[in-house]
C-alpha positions, 0 to 999 in steps of 0.5 A: 511436501505438506509433510515437511510443513509449509513449503512455499512463499506467495508473493503479491506484487501490485503495480501500476499497470498490472498485478502479479503473484509469484510462488516461490519454494523454500530455496527461493526459486520461482515455481509459478506466476500469474499476472493481470493487467490493470486498467487506468483512467484519466478523467482530467488532464494530469489526473490518473486514477485506479478502481480500488475493487478492481485492484483487489479482484485482480490481486485475488484472482492471480494469488488463487491462480498461483494456489490452483493445479494441486498447490494446497494453501497449507503448503504456504508458509507466508504472504509477501506484498509489494506495491506501487508506493504513493497511490492513495485509496479511501474506504469505510472501516466497517464495510470495505467500501471505497469512497472514490477512485484510487488516485495514482502516483503519477497524478498531479491534480494537487500541484497547486497545493504543493505550490502554495506549501512552497510559497509559504516556506513550509517545504523546509518543514517537509524536508527536514521531517521526511526527506521529501519535497512538496510534490503532488507525486507523494501521497499527503496531499492527494489524501487531503484532496480526497478527504475534502471531496469524497462524500462523507470522507472527512467526517468519517476520517476524523471519527476513525470510521474511514481509513486511508492508505496506500495500496499495501494497506488496502490489501492488508486489509481486504486480505485480513477480512478488515481486521488489520489496518496497517502499512510498513515504514517504506510506503509510509516514508512516501506519504510526506506525512511520515517522520523519518527521525521519529518513525511515526506519523508527524502532527506538524504535517498532519495539521498543516495538510489537515489529515486526521491521524485517526484514519492512517494505518498503523506503521510496522516494520517490513518484516512485522506481523501483519495478520493473517489472511481471512479464512474465505480467501484462501481456505485457511489463514496464511500469515502476511509476514513481509511488506515493502514499496515496489523500489525498496523491494526491488533494491533488497531483491538486487541484494543492495544490503551495504550502506551506499549500494544503490538501485 
């Protein structure tokens, strides 16, 4: 197979309760699957957290498992990532050290903040710019909460020394050995900070939620170039060529390509 050039696609699916890796052949047929359960913690009522290092180690384990048993990384043309969308990770740019737990999409700790945004009438601005409601489900208020409470997070974020992102950003950073801090538009659109009309982080929303632009990832199209994996990850660099949040990825997977089609 290697004589024909890269033959496989490695798909990483980092979900809320487990992490999976699939190996597909050039015709799109699934060849191998590996899965590892992911633990969750509930430190207070309404709080849900993951360990970012566990997310990474599980992803690495299942990915390498798919490439075991005679499948060489040289046969992999590209990697695609899909992920739980609104979950927030905060880490040091230089070291990759998480500054606190990942705050999971179900988490409700910022409900009072969202209620205050509604009370002041700011939800109309949020809806007009993002298409979303002021709700703790989305990442923006989680990010603001973490920056104010994780040690050194806000000062580092303002200097660009701290990275903030959804799970796709965390995995891209780790896979590339810290070279790339990026996300795709589907994940960015669920943060409550991304202007869906300009396709960029929105300065009005960043200012109101007090989130420094310097800590946020570069937003790319889902099919853009997200860099290549560091040599130590799989033994050779593999391009990361596709990223999409889990629900949007499933919509594409179920062939909802025409306007008006729903999943």
